[in-house]
N, C-alpha and C positions, 0 to 999 in steps of 0.2 A: 394240713398233714393227714396222712392216711395211717390207720392203726396197723400194727404188726399182723393181727389176725386177717385183715383184709389183704395185705400184701402176700401172706402165705396162701390165701385162697386164689389170688391172681396167679401166683407162681405155680400152684398145683394145676390150675386150668391150662396154663401154658405148656407144661410138661405133658399133659394128657392130650393136647391138641393133635389131631391127626388130619393133615390137610386133605381136602376132597380131591377126587380125580379132576384134573385140570387140562386145559389145552396148553401144551408146553410152549412157553415163549422162547423165541430165538435169542432174546437178550439174556446174557448170562452175567451174574455178579462176580467180580473178582474177589472171592471170599477168602483166598489163601495168599494174599499179597505178602511179600517179604517185609514191606514197610507197612506199619499199622496206621492206616487212615480210615476215617469213617467213609462208608459208601452212601452217597445221597442219591436216591432214586427220584428223578424228576420227570414230569410229564403232565399232560392235561388231565383235568378232572375226568374220572371214570375210564381211564385207559387201562386199568388193571394192576395198579401198583401193589395193592394188598395181595393179590394172587401171585405176583412175582415173589413176594416174601414167602408165601406158602411153598412155592417151587423151591426156594432156597432151603426151607426146612426139610423138604423131602430129599434134596441132594445131599445136604450135610448129614442127615440121619443114616445115609447108606454107609458112611465111613466113621461115624462118631456116635456116641450114645445120644439118644433123643434128648436126654436131660442137659446136653451141652448147649442147646439152642433155646434161648429165652425170647419168646415172642410176646410183645406187649402192644395191645390195641389201646392207645391213649384216649380213645373216645369211649372206652368202657365206663359206664356210669359209676362204677365203684372207685374210679380214679378221677372223678370230676373235680375233687378238691385237692388233687395232688400238686406237689411242687417239684422242682427239679431235684431237690434233696431226696424226695421219696423214690426217685428212679435210682439214686445211689443206694438207698436202703434196700431196694428190691434186689439189686445186684449183690449186695453184701449178704443178704439172706440166701441167695442162690449159692454163693460161696460156702456159706455155713452148712446148707443142706446137702451139697454135692461137692465135698472138699477134694475128692480124688480126680475130678475132671481136669484135664490139662489145658484144653483149649475151650474157650467160651465165646459164643456169638450172641449179641443182644440186638434184636430186631425191633425197632421202635416205629410203630405205624401211626401216622397222623400226629407227628411231634408237636405241631402248633397248638395242640390242646393243653400243653404244659408250658407256662411262662418260664423263660430262662432255660429251656430244654438244651440249648447249645452248651451251657455250662456243664450240664450232666454228661453230655456226649464227650466233651473234652476230658472230664474227670474219668469217665469209663475208659477212654483210650489210654490215659496215663496209668490206669490199673491193669492194662494189658488185654482188655476185652476187645473183641472184634465187633464193630457197630455198623448197623445198616439203618438208615432213617428214610421215611417218606413223609411228605406233607403236601396238602393241596386243599386250600379253602380260601375264603375271603380274608382270613386272618393272616395267612402265610401263603403267598403264591409259590408255585412249585419251584421256580428258579431261585427263590430267596432261601430255600433250604441250603443250597450249596454256598450262597453268599455268607450266611451266618457261620459257616465252617471253613471259610476261606483259609487256605494253607494247610488244612488238615483233612481234606476230603478228596475222594474220587467221585465224579459225577457220572451216573449212568442214566441215559435218556430212555424213557419207555413211551412209545406212541401206541395208538390202537393197533389191532392185529395187522400184521403184514399179510400179503396174499397167501404165503405159505402157511401161516398160522390160521388164516381163514379156511384154507383147505382142510387143515387138521381138525378144525371145529366142525366142519361138514362131514368128517369121516372119509375124506377122499384121499386115497393113497396113490401117489404118482409113480409110475414106472419110467425108466429111462427110455430114451429114443431107441428105435423108431416109435412114433405115436400113431396108433390106428385112427381111422376116420371117426369111429365112434367115440374113442377117448378124446380126440380133439374137440368134437362137438360138445362134450360134457365140460371140458376145460373152458371153452369159450363162453359157455352159458354161465359158469361160475365166475369167470373174469368180469362178465357184464354185470352180474349181481354185485360183485365187490366194487366195481367201478361206480355204480350208481348209488349204492347204499353204504359203502365204506366198511370199516373194520372195528367199530366200537364193540367190545366184547359182548355187552348185554344185547345189543341189536342183532349181532350175529347169532347168538345162542337162543334168542327169542324172535325168530324171523316174523312171526305173525304180529308182533307188537313193535316192529323195528321203527316205523315212522313215528309212533307215539313216543318211543324211548328217545329217539334222536331229537325230536322237538323239545322234550323235557331237558335233555342234556344241554341243548342250546340255551334255553331260557334260564336254567339254573346257573350255568357258567357265567352268563352275562349278568344276571341279577345279583349273584353272590360274589363272584370273583372280581367283577368290574365295578358295578354300581355301589355295592356295600364297601368294598375294599378302599375305593378312592372317593367315596361319598359324592358320586356324580349327581348333579341336579338336572343337567340338560339331557334328559333321557331321550327326547326326540332326536337331538343331534347324534347321539350314540347309535340309535337305531337306523338313522339314515346312513351313517358310516358303515354299519354292518351290512346293510342292503347293498351298498356300493361295493363292498368287498366280495360279496357273493356273486355279483353280476359283472365284475370288471376283471380284466387280466392285469391291468396296471393301475396304480393308485397315485395320482398327482394331488398332493395336498392343496396346491394352488387352485387347480380346477375344481376340487371338491369345495374349497372355501367359496369360490364364486357361485357354485350350485347352492350352498347353504344360504348365501346372500339373496339369490333369486327366489328362494322359498320363504324368505323373511325370518330365517333362523339366525339369531344373533350368537356368533361364536368367533373367536379369534383363531388365526392360523396356528398359534402356539398351542391352543387347546386341542385342535384337531390332531396335531403331532402327539400331544400327550395321550389322547384317547387311543391312538394307534399303538403307542408304546405300551399302554395298559393291556391291550389285546395281545401283544407279543409276549409280555411278561406272563400272562396267563396261558401261554402256548396255544392260543386259539388260531393265530395267524403267523405266517412267516413272510418276510419280504426279501426278494431276491434282487440285488443291485446289478446294474449294467457293468460289463467288464471294461476296464480301462487300465493301462499300465500306471496311470496317475491316481493315487489314492484319493485326492481331493475330488476328482471327477467321479469316482465310484460313490463317494458320499453324497454328491450332489445330483446323482441320477434319479430318474423316476423309477421306482422299483416295480417289478412284477410281484403279485401277491397271491398267496395260497392259504387255504384253510388246512388245519391239522388233519382233517379226515374228510373224504368225499361225502360221507353221509350228512355232513353239516350244510352242504349246498342245497339239500332238500328240493331237488328238481330245478334249481335256478341256474344251472350251467349246462352247456352243450357237451356232446360226447367228446369233441376234440379237446375242450378245456379239461374235462374230467380225466382223459387219458394223460394229458400233460401233467396234471396234478399228481397222478399215481407215480409217474416217473420221478417227479421232484421228491415226493415222500420216500420213495425207495432209495433214491440217492442219499437222502438224509440218514436212512437206516444203515446205509453202507459207509457212513462216516463223513460224508461231505457236509460242509457248513456254508451257508450263504454269506457272501462277503469275505470269506477266507479262501476257500478253494472251489467255490461254486458261484457262477454268475450267469447272466444272459448277455447276448451281444446284439447290437443293431447298427445299421447305417441308414442312410436316407432311402434305401430301396427295400429294406426288409430286416428280419431278425433271425437269430438262431437261439433256440430255447435254452440251451445249457452249454456253458463253457466250464470245463473241469481243469483245474490246475494242480500241480504238485506243491510240496511244502515250500519250494523256492520260488513259487509264482510262475513257473513255466507251464505252458498250456499242454495238457495231456490229451484232451479229446474235445471235439465239438459234436454236440448231439442235437438233432432236430426231431421234434415229435409232431406227427400228423396222423390223423385217423387213417388216411390212405393217400397214396400218390395216384392221382387220377391218370389212367392210361393215356398214351398218345402224347401229342404236343399241346397239352393243356396249359392254361395260364397258371393254375394252381401248382402243377408240377414244376413249371419254370420258376415260380416264386420260391417254393420250398427248397429246391435244389440249388437255385441261383444264390440264395442267401448263404447256404452252406458252402458253396464254391468260393464266394467272396471272403467269408470268414477263414476258410482254409488258406487262402492266399495272403490276406492281410495279417493274420495272426500266426502264420507258419504252423498251422495245426496239422500234424501228421495223421492222426486217427480221427476219422469222421464217420458218423453213423446216423441213420434215420430209423427211429422207432415208429412202427405202425401197429394197427390193430392186428392184422394177420397177413401182411405181405412180407416176402422174403426174397433176397437176391442181392445183386450187385449192379450198380449203374454208375458208369463214369468214375469208378473208384470209390463210390459211396456204398457202404454196406447197409442193406435194408434188413431190419431185424424185427420180427414179431414181438410185441411187448410181452406176451404170455410166456414165450420161450425164455426171454431174458429174466423175468421176474421169478420164474420157477427154477432158474439155475441151469437150464438146458443150453444156454449160451454163456460164455465166460467173460464177456465184456464188462468192464467197470466192477472190479472186485471189491468186496467189503473191506473196511478197515477194522481196527480193534473194537470199535463200538462204544468206547468210553474215553473220557478225557479228564485231566486233572484240573481242579478248580483251586 
């Protein structure tokens, strides 16, 4: 239990907190829903969840008294011995000190620090408070936050900086088309930096230390969120798996199991599957299944695999792979979810990188990603466009596009789109969805 004097001090600090100047995130929290559900912010470690709460404080303070927003960092040393009941007491103290406030928001950062926190959240909701929670550690993986609040939460996913947020962090202000040659060269230089080093906020804001920061994020995420959380003993196998993810476009557990066996690493296939699930739970990796109208075939397909941020590849992926990864992550930011409305497609002759469907499962668009379409009658051009043509015919896909580094035009009915124009909103294809979903 925490004494009343300490709770008063924590409350006073919260009210006096003035968020620092921040890079504004594109993700918005549904803070004024007509139905009162907790908002669970989920995302990988160090993606900026705390700063998203600070952004919420700033937004709410524009229309409400600053005292109406109670922000609590539950890793505060003064709350190290707190229980879920202390969170209720803190809220009751807030009611006592500010009785005239009509609407109240409670922002609980790093909720895993308090055992039984979900009971406090449900109690606060019952009392009419608006609640936002974040959590990310070896004690509570990000996605588990929403699981604990199942039926009473809205989940908002926060990934590292998008390219537009990256530009804002760099102080780059984009004007609408037409784009001058000088402006275009600056944009392409920034796209290349973002493609190679990703969007982790700390790495973007401290570019001289970016490689060191990214290596530290990788090691801490693996060591704490995976090894400690699941008490993994076969560290060597886990690291081999991680290296395979970094260097592979697809991940066959069967092939990986044979590779482990050839190296003399004793591990079962089920354990390999478990390790992969752990990495997905920590939001380090995403797996993209092959499209099929048969659900059983989708589940049994060999998935393509992507890291949550290009910075985590740390030079172990080629430029074509990195560009494809950027498209995948941008599609996720726009509301697409792997295995639900986002897939890849292949036949015996080749593959198409992304298949987008609507809620009814009807195919909306086929997307191919390539660094460039080699001019002339090249084998590479035939392969990329041939796969797209077969997918268009077999899947009855009306909208087909090719994303490239910097080529633009139309060929045989296929629209060729520069990635930088699409990601900056200069092209309207593949519009974003709401950005949050109910858990």
